[in-house]
Structures are given as structure tokens and as C-alpha cells.
C-alpha positions, -999 to +999 in steps of 0.1 A: +109+168+101+074+151+108+052+131+083+018+128+077+007+092+065-028+093+049-044+060+060-080+071+064-092+054+031-118+022+033-100+005+010-128-003-015-106-012-045-094-043-026-125-057-011-133-081+004-103-079+020-104-046+039-140-058+051-119-076+079-086-054+080-080-016+073-063-012+043-032+001+059-026-031+078-031-055+045+006-068+048+032-069+023+054-099+029+035-109+058+038-072+077+013-044+077+016-020+048+017+008+073+050-008+091+064-010+062+060+027+054+071+033+090+102+015+084+112+042+056+105+069+079+124+058+108+155+051+082+155+088+071+155+097+106+117+108+104+102+097+138+073+120+144+044+106+125+007+118+126-021+091+113-053+108+101-073+074+104-108+069+100-120+032+091-114+007+115-091+029+135-088+007+164-068-020+146-041+006+135-038+022+169-039-013+189-010-026+167+009+002+166+002+022+199+020+051+206+050+041+178+077+035+211+084-001+201+100+014+167+117+042+181+091+066+168+063+091+181+029+084+166+000+106+170-036+092+158-064+119+144-097+102+139-118+116+113-156+109+119-164+119+084-139+115+051-119+147+049-102+142+015-064+140+013-058+181+021-087+180+045-070+153+062-038+172+061-057+204+076-074+183+106-039+177+120-029+210+118-021+219+154+004+189+157+027+205+126+053+225+136+075+230+103+083+212+071+064+177+068+061+151+044+028+139+033+030+099+023-002+082+003-014+051+023-013+031-009+019+037-025+048+011-024+082+030-035+124+029-031+121+069-030+151+083-009+136+107+013+170+122+028+174+132-008+138+147-014+147+168+018+181+180+003+161+187-029+135+207-012+160+229+008+178+235-024+150+251-043+132+267-013+098+265-028+066+259-009+068+223-017+083+191-033+063+169-052+075+133-061+072+124-097+077+094-119+079+084-155+050+060-167+040+047-201+009+057-201-004+086-177-039+085-187-049+068-154-029+095-135-025+131-126+004+150-147+026+175-137+041+199-162+072+215-150+101+239-165+139+229-168+147+240-133+118+217-120+090+243-111+057+233-116+035+249-143+003+230-142-015+201-134-033+178-159-057+155-141-064+118-158-057+133-198-062+112-226-030+091-234-027+110-269-034+145-249-009+139-221+012+170-217+042+149-202+046+112-187+055+124-154+028+116-133+023+125-092+037+098-071+022+103-041+049+118-018+051+159-009+070+173+013+056+206+019+062+241+040+037+247+071+024+276+054+005+254+028-017+245+056-033+281+056-041+276+018-065+249+028-101+250+043-113+240+072-141+216+080-149+200+047-136+173+022-107+189+000-084+173-026-046+183-021-042+174-058-074+189-078-078+220-053-047+230-029-019+225-057-036+243-083-046+274-057-011+275-046+004+281-081-026+303-089-013+325-061+021+328-076+041+306-051+063+280-062+059+239-063+089+221-076+089+187-094+114+161-079+113+132-106+130+100-099+135+066-117+126+049-080+104+017-080+070+030-073+035+012-075+000+018-058-009-014-037-045-005-037-059-027-066-055-068-063-032-073-092-009-045-082-009-059-047+002-092-061+026-075-084+048-059-058+052-092-037+067-103-073+089-072-076+100-079-041+104-113-041+127-107-074+146-080-058+131-052-080+117-036-050+144-031-026+128-043+012+144-053+046+135-086+034+158-113+012+142-126-016+138-165-017+126-191+011+124-179+044+110-186+077+110-221+100+082-239+078+081-277+078+086-284+041+081-315+027+069-304-006+084-288-035+092-253-035+099-231-067+119-201-057+110-174-053+087-182-023+084-165+014+073-180+044+065-170+078+066-192+105+050-225+114+040-231+081+037-269+068+038-280+033+030-317+030+046-341+008+038-340-032+027-301-027+043-277-050+047-244-039+059-211-063+074-195-079+062-159-066+043-176-035+041-158-001+026-179+028+017-161+062+018-178+096+001-208+102-004-221+068-012-258+057-010-267+021-024-306+014-004-330-004-009-325-040-020-291-037-001-268-061-001-226-058+020-202-076+020-163-082-004-157-050-004-142-016-019-163+014-023-145+048-024-162+080-037-194+087-049-202+056-058-240+051-051-253+014-068-288+008-050-320-008-050-315-045-064-282-046-049-255-073-045-219-065-030-195-096-025-155-091-051-154-060-050-135-026-069-154+001-071-137+034-065-151+072-086-177+084-098-192+047-098-226+038-095-240+004-113-278+001-098-307-015-092-306-050-111-269-053-094-247-081-088-209-076-083-192-110-062-161-118-073-129-102-093-143-073-099-125-041-109-144-011-119-126+022-116-137+057-127-169+072-144-180+037-146-217+031-140-231-005-159-264-008-141-296-019-140-298-059-152-259-061-141-244-093-132-204-089-135-188-120-109-161-128-113-128-112-138-141-086-145-124-054-153-145-024-162-126+010-192-108+030-214-084+017-207-060+044-178-048+068-171-071+100-172-039+121-207-031+108-224-061+112-250-072+137 
């Protein structure tokens, strides 16, 4: 069994974080999100992975190499132009030998891949699509199927009151190699809007694999924060115990759950938590308060600063007495001046990707 992980997107919804870090390398609990995905694949016995990459691919290739350190084989295929979800799959056709997974690079889930393989082998269709049930399907693609699981229709982002089902496409597919023959070459193709409907139109079978596993799209700032909160609470199982970890120098107050990487300093009188993740080398000054936030590596928080519900990328600093409002996203190497007040939902970062700067 092989897997294709779709990691070619620019991560526009996470800007300015993704101006300095490609979306697959955005950290989840202080490890790249792609590393979390590869951990799941490895645990399921899937060690042959193809990565169609397009945006800042060097950051991915330099970190993971050929995959041997993970006990895996990683093949990179660099896209010169975006090819869409199906176009990216077609572009790696020469490396696919048999049935294969396709994983959306934005999705964090507890889906059991081994059980999905068993379901697909039982149904013997051209593919199995992971579905989950949501309260409001209007922002997603609904998938209609019969009692035996055979899919009959796809409805993209219906009005809530008109949705034919509450089951949505959850972004993990297990497909037979024959699907590749149904994807045109050399152009942008959506697997959801074009390929899957074509498979049905030609009389072939796709099956719904509906589960109640944890699932979230981490491609937006609020969902990114939510994912960390769910991991810290244990709602999303990850190879990491919730609570306080790391080798930090903690002299202030910790309100669990908090997760810290190594070499963190929290000065006396500071208050960190709940639902806080601190990356390597973070410094929190005396009297500072941080809650419901994720700080990447080497973020400096000044004395008396307050940060609530924010994401702050690596190398940035928050000056003494500054206030960072809920929903704020701060890009790499930014400086928040002393006593500055950032309104809720602020975006602080460069106006263009660092990779394209003069």
C-alpha cells in the first residue's frame, strides 16, 4: 500500500504564517503537521509515500529527506504549476503500483487507516471515501450513498436547509490504480468536482466509509488553535501526553494543560495557560499572561504582556506591556512594540512570501 499526501497548496488561509513556512511544515504540538501525518501512515504499515509539492518545497525536502530516518520511503514530485487534487495525483502516476491512499494535507484525524483498507477490500469498488457527519454541511461537499455504502451523488456546499445529508467528504481516499486512467493529463483537475462524479457517471462504484473519528481541517487559524486545544484535552489522540512536558525553566505559574518544548524560560510572576503551546527557546517575561495560544520557536514575550487566543510564528517578539487580542496571527520575525494593542483578528506579517523577496 502506498500513499499520496497532497502538500502543494500555498496555505493562503493561514497567512502570514505561511509566508515563511509552507503549510505542511506548520507545527502541530511543535512538530511539522506533515510529520504527524507520516506518523499515522507509518503506524498503519504504509511506508511508501509520494509528496506532490509546489510551494517552498525545499523546506519539506530538507527536513524529511528520503524518509529513511522515519523508516519510510519518500518520493517528491515538484509541480511547476498547481494541478489541483486530481491533477497532482495524475502527475505522480509513474510511481503508483497498486491501490493507494490520497490524504488531504490540511486534515488532522484519528481515522484508523488499517480498518479503512479492510472496508475497501470487502466492498471491492474503485475506491472508498472517508466521510464524517457534521452539524452544518453547507461549507463542505456532501456525499449521498445507499445503505450498502455505495455512493450515488456528490453535492458541493449546499445551503444548510437543502443539504441532502449531513455526511461530508473528509479528505481521505483509498483508490484503485484504475482511477488514474480517468484523470486527464497536464491540467488542473479537481478530484472532488470532476473525477469522482466521472467515476459514478461511467457506472463504477465508489463506497462511503463513514466514521465518528476526530476530524478537523487545520487550514484556518481558529481551527489550528482548536486542534491544539483538542490534543491538549485528549479529544484528539496523538503520540503525546496532554499537559506539561519539556525541560523548561518554569518559575512562573502554569495553568494546565500546557505543552512546552525544550529550553523554555518562564520568569517569576508570569502566568501561562490554559491551552498554551510554547516552542523551543521561548521566553516569557515576568508578569506576562498567555492563554489559548500557540507560540512557535524562539518567541520572546516581554514583561507584563498579555496574549490571548493568538498564533505567533518563530522569531517574533512581543514588547513589554503589549496586548495581543484573540484571533491575532503574527508572522515570522515580527516585532510588536512595547505597550502596543493589537485588536482581535489582527494580522501582522510581511506582504509577500519571503521566498519571493528581492
